[in-house]
N, C-alpha and C positions, 0 to 999 in steps of 0.2 A: 099242178096247175097254180093251186094257190100260193104256194111258196115263190113261184116264179113272178107273180104279180106283187106279191110283198116285195120281193128286192127290187122290181122294178119302182115301186112306190118309195122305197128308202133311198133309191139311186136319185129319183127326182127331188128328194127334200134335200139332200146333200147338195146336188148343183145349185138350187135355189139359194141355199145358205151361203154357198161359195160365192156364188153371183153377190149376194148382198154384202158380204166381207170385202168384196173387191170394190164395190160401190163406196162402203163406208171409209176404205184405206184411201181411195181417190180424194173422198171428200176432206180428209184430213190432212192429205199433203197440200190441196189446194189452201186449207186454213193455215197450215205451217208457212207456207209461200207467202200468204198475205200478212201473216204477223212479221215475218223478217222483212217484209217491204216496208210496213209500217215502223219497225225498229230503226231502219235505216234512215226513214224520212225523218223520225223522231231525235236521231242522233244528228242528223244534217242541220234540222233546227235548233238543236242546242248548241252545235258549233256556230252556227250564225250568229245565234244570240250572245255565246261567250266570246267569240271571237278566237276559240280555241280548237285545234284538231283533236282528235281522239286520243293520239299520244301525247298531246300536252296536256290534255284534261288529266290523262292517267298520272302523269309525272306531276301536276299540280297537287293531285289527291292525295298522292304519296307523300308529298314535301308536307301537306297540312298535317297528315297524319304522324310522321315523324317529329314534326315540332310538337306538337300535343303531346307524343309519348316522350320526348326529351325532357320536356318541363317535369312531367310526371317522375320522370326516372330522376331527374337532377332532385327534386324534392324528397324523394326517397333516400337519394345517397347523403344529402345534407342531414337528414334526420338520422340517419345511420352514424355519420361521423360525430353529431352531436351526442347520441348515445355512446359512440366508442370512447370520445374524450373522458365523458363522465365516468363511464368503466374503468378506462386506463388510468385516471388519477387515482381512483380507489384502489385499483390493482397495484399501481406503483407504490403506495403508501404502504399497503399490506406488505409487498414486498420488502422495502426498505426497513420497516418496523421488524419483521421477521429475521431478515438478515442482521440486524443489530442484536436481536436476542441470541442468534447464533454467535456472533462475536465476542458475546460477554464473557469475561475472565475475572479470576479471582487473584488479585494483585494489592500488595500492601506497598505504599508508595516509601521507597528509599533513596533519598535525593543526594544528602552528602554525609549521612551519618551509618554506620553501622556497629554492631553490639556483640561482646563475646562474653559468655556467662562464666562465671567463676564459682564454684562451690565453696572456695575457703578464702576469705577476706585477706589471709596472712602471704597469700600467692602475690597480692599487689605489692607487698614489701620487696619480693625478689624481683619483680618486674621494674621497680623503681631502681633498685639497687643502691651501693653505697655511694652518698651525696648525690643521688640522682643520675649516675652516669649510665646505668642500662637504659631508663627511657630515654634519655638525649640520644645514645646511641640508636635506638629504635625508631625514634622521630627523624632523626637525621638520614638514615638508611632507607625509610620507607616513605618519606614526606607526607607523614599523616600527623594529626593533632591528638594524642592520647589524653583522656579524660578517666580518673580514676575515683571521681568525688561519689559516684552513686554506689550503693551497696548492692553487691551480687553481680555486678555487670563492668566490663571496661569499655568505654566508648571511643570508636575511631573514627576521627572528622576527618574530611577532605572532600574538595570538590570532585577530584579525579575517582572515578570508580574503579578504574584498573588499580591505581595506588591503593586504595581502600581495601581491595578484595586480596591483594598481595599481602597487606599488614595484616588483615584479619587472619588469612591462613598460616602465616607466619607466626603469628601470635600464639595460635592454637597449637601449632608444633612445640613452641618455647614453654607453654605451660605443661606440656606432658614431658620436658628435659629437665634435668637437674642442675644442668650447666647453663644458666642464664648470665653472661657476661658479654661484654662489646663486641669482641670477637667472634663468639658464636652466634651472637645476633645477627651481624653482618653476614655469616656463611648461609643462616637460615633464610635469611632475605633474599639472598642470591638466587639459592638454590629455588626458592619458591617464583622467583620472577622466571626461571627457567620452565617450571613445572606450568605456569599458566598459558603456556602455547599450547600443552596438550589439554586443559581445560576448556580452552578455547574451541578446540576441534570438538570436543565432547559437546559443549553447548552450541555448535553449528549443528552438529548431527541431531540433536535434540529438537531444534525449532524446525530442520527440515522434514523429520519424521512427523513432527507433531500436524504438519500441514500436508503428509501424504507425499512428499517429495523424496526420492531415493536415488543412489549411484552418482552423485554429484562428485567432482573432483576434490581430492583431500584439500588443497591448497584454498578452494573456494568455499568449502565447509569452514574451515578455520576464520575465513573473513567473516562469515556470517556469526560464528561465534562471539566476534567482537562486538555484536549487538547487545550481548549481557551486559556490557561494561560502558554502554553509550547511551547517553538520553538526548531527547530532541524538545526544547521547552519543557523540560523537567519530567517527558514522559519516556519510560525505557523503552529502547527500541526492540527489543524481544516483543514487549506487551503489546506495542502499538502494532509490528508486524505480524503477530499471530493474531491479533484482534482483526486489520485490515483483510488477511488474507480469508478467515471464516467468513467476513461479511462479503468480500466478492466473489468466493466459490458459490454462496448461495444464492447471490444476484444472478450469477453465470448460469446456474442449474435452473431458476425459475425462467429465465428470458430465452433458453437455448443458445447461449452464447458457448464458446470453446472453453470449458471449464479448466484444462490442462495450462492453456495460455494465461489464463487469469490467475490461476495457483501461482505460477513461475512469476509472472510480472508483478504480484503482490508481494511476494516472498523477496524478490530482489531490488523493489523500487527504492530504497533508501541504502542501498549498498554502497552508495558513493560517500555517504557519511564517515564510513569508517576505513575509507581509503585516502592514503597520503598523496597530495598532489595539488595543483594550481587548476582554479576553475570551480564551476558550481558542482554540488554532489550529484546532480542529474548528468552532467557531463563525465565525471568520474566512473560513475554507476555504468554509462554505457561503453565507455572505453575497456572497462574491466571486462565486461560481459562478451564484448566482442574479441577480446583476447582468448577468452574460455570457448570462443564458438559457439555461443548461445544464439538459438534460431531468432530470425530479425523480428518475427512479431512479437516475440518476449522483449527484444531489446526496444523495439518502438512503444511497448507499455510503459517502460522506464523513462525513455526520452521524452514521453507525451504526459506523465502523470501531473505534471504542473502547467500543462498548456503550453510549454516552451515551442512546442511545434503542433500543428493541427492535428486533431485525433484521426488515425490511420484505420482504426477497426473499430468495433463495438467493444472488443476486449478491452482497448486502452481507455475507454469511456469507463469501464466498468471499475478498471484499476482507480483511475482518478476520483471516481465517486467514493469506493469503499475508504480510499485513503483520507477524504474529506470527513466521511462519517466518523472516521476512528479518531480522527485529530480535533474534530470539532466538538464532540460530546462534552457536555459540563465536567469540569474536573480533571479531563484528559492532560491538559496542557498548562504550564505556567511560564509565562514570559519572563519574569525575574529571575528563575532559576537559570535559563538559558543565559542570559546577561552577565548574572552573576559568576558562571562558571567562565564565559569568555573574559571577564575582568581581571580574573586570577589568572588564568593562563597568559594574558598579555604581561600581566607583572613579571611572572616567571621568564617569559622571552626578553623581556628589556633586559632583567638580570645575566641570564647567560650569555648575551652578545659581549659582555665586557671580557676582557682578556684576564686570563687568570681562573675565571668561573667555571668550576666544573659542574654545578648543578645548582638550582634553586627552588624551593618550596613556599608557597604561599599558605600561611596559617590565619586563625583567628577572623576569618571572612575578609581577609586581605588587609588586615591591620598590620601583621606582621609578615616580612619576608625573610627567609633564611637563606643566606647565601653560602653555599661550601666552596672554600677557596682552595687551590691547588697549592700547598707550601712550598712546591719548587719553583714556582712561577712569580709569586708574590711575597714579600716580607711583611711585618707588620704595618709599617707606616703605609705602603700601598695598599693594604687590605682595608685600613681606614679610609683612605682617599676614595677607593674603588666604591665602599658602602655608601660614603656620602653621597657620591655621584648617580649610585642606582636610586637613592631614596628621592633626590631632587628630579630625576627624570620620570619615576614612577608617579610622584606627586603631580607633575605638570603635563605629563602627555596622558593620563588617565583620571585627572580631576577626582581622585579618591579623597572623600570626605573625611575629615579628621587627621590624626598624624599617622603616618606610615613608619614603622618601627622596622628599619634594616639590620637584621643581626648575620654579621659575616663571621663564618667558623673556618680558622685556619689552624689544622691539627696535623703536627708531625710525628710520624710514628716510625720506630726501628724495632724490627723483630729479628731476634737472634735465636737460632736452635742449634742444638748440638746431639749427634748421633752417636750412640754406642755401638762397638762392635761386640 
């Protein structure tokens, strides 16, 4: 009985609580409806006051927010740009300075003179020969000026480095030979000239391997080897090319450019200077590389390194910058050397165009021009007249200071040999 009463009492309490919850829920629903009604009334009043619909107000708010944030973003971007410029300027200076250190080379300037050491001063007498015939034959065959005045060395002077190298190698061979006479001198010199092609191939391989380039065509390597005997404004082309290539490779590595394109672009950028033909060295270089089917990006580096064409790639810009760094550093180039060599070459070319002239060599810094006459085409009288004409044209065409001495050499030789059975 008591349990039943307890259950009935509990049920009554639950029903009372449920009624109370329902009543509270109903009250909250009414309040929610009143709030929504008030919100609508408030929104209507806002729209009436502002003259905007809710959608228009939303757009206006978004626009104002966007404008405000855009200004903030622009200010941040500008600050970052200025910071990037300061950092970039400093970083670019570091890259260039570091690149220049990588391009540093040990080199002794050798513009117009080579030396050959001699252990015995008596050997100079054999080089001179009876009445000076050996030294005359050597100078005539090589086109260099021989100076024996300094003790322990023989100086070979010539503006043309190929002639000077030929003379140096020929003289070293003659010093080891007991038969020093005009015919032997000419034989050794001619032999050395032929060997020089092999030397150029070796030099070409050296410079290519030095910068990490392999498997180039043999003909192209021989052309690169001519750099050893060519200067540009007094700067040896091998030195300039090695220096520039090392600088270019380092810059390309630092900024993420294609290192191999820069490497080959730097290696070939001045190849036109050792190629015979008409036009600028840029055009001659481009034509040569196209002949060997070198990739277009590398050809473009050569075509654009003096800005004859607009830059087509980051690699072209790097090649141009590296070239400028190498050529513009203090002491790298001397304008006078280039002008001096050109003047002497022009003197020789003037003489060579005359009929009966086999060859011509400029000596004594252009104060003397030795002309080799073909004895079968000109006699003594015609030789004298030709020498005077050459002297007059050289003096007027090149405005050479001082007196120009033209020495015409006309020598007839008859060789008879008898063989025994």
